[in-house]
C-alpha positions as CSV (number, residue, x, y, z in Angstrom):
1,M,-15.8,-3.2,-24.3
2,S,-12.2,-3.8,-24.6
3,E,-11.6,0.2,-24.6
4,A,-13.2,0.7,-21.3
5,A,-11.3,-2.2,-19.6
6,A,-8.3,0.0,-20.9
7,N,-9.5,2.7,-19.5
8,V,-10.1,1.2,-16.3
9,K,-6.9,-0.5,-16.2
10,R,-5.3,3.2,-17.0
11,F,-7.1,4.9,-14.3
12,G,-6.2,1.9,-11.7
13,A,-2.5,2.2,-12.6
14,R,-2.9,6.2,-12.5
15,T,-4.2,5.8,-8.8
16,N,-1.6,3.3,-8.1
17,A,1.6,5.8,-8.9
18,R,-0.6,8.6,-7.0
19,R,-0.8,6.4,-3.8
20,T,3.0,5.5,-4.3
21,E,4.1,9.1,-4.5
22,T,2.0,9.7,-1.5
23,I,3.4,7.2,0.8
24,A,6.8,8.1,-0.4
25,L,6.2,11.5,0.4
26,I,4.6,10.7,3.6
27,A,7.8,8.6,4.3
28,G,10.1,11.4,3.6
29,I,8.4,13.8,6.2
30,G,8.6,11.0,8.6
31,V,12.2,10.9,8.0
32,V,12.6,14.5,8.3
33,L,11.0,15.2,11.5
34,A,12.5,12.2,13.0
35,A,16.0,13.6,12.0
36,T,15.1,17.0,13.5
37,L,13.9,15.6,16.8
38,W,16.8,13.3,17.0
39,L,19.6,16.3,16.5
40,A,17.3,18.6,18.8
41,G,17.4,15.9,21.4
42,D,20.9,15.6,20.9
43,L,21.8,18.8,21.2
44,V,19.7,19.2,24.4
45,M,21.3,16.2,25.8
46,K,25.1,17.6,25.1
47,A,24.0,21.2,26.0
48,P,25.8,22.3,29.4
49,T,23.0,22.3,32.5
50,V,22.8,25.7,33.5
């Protein structure tokens, strides 16, 4: 019984770690996208209008 409980706990910890990694990955992609859009907008705003 305790072995099954340990397996469940181990599986839960692994799933939680993977969820944290996924959230970190999504947040990192979001930051990169935001920075890219901000830089692109900055360049467009500074570009001389033709």
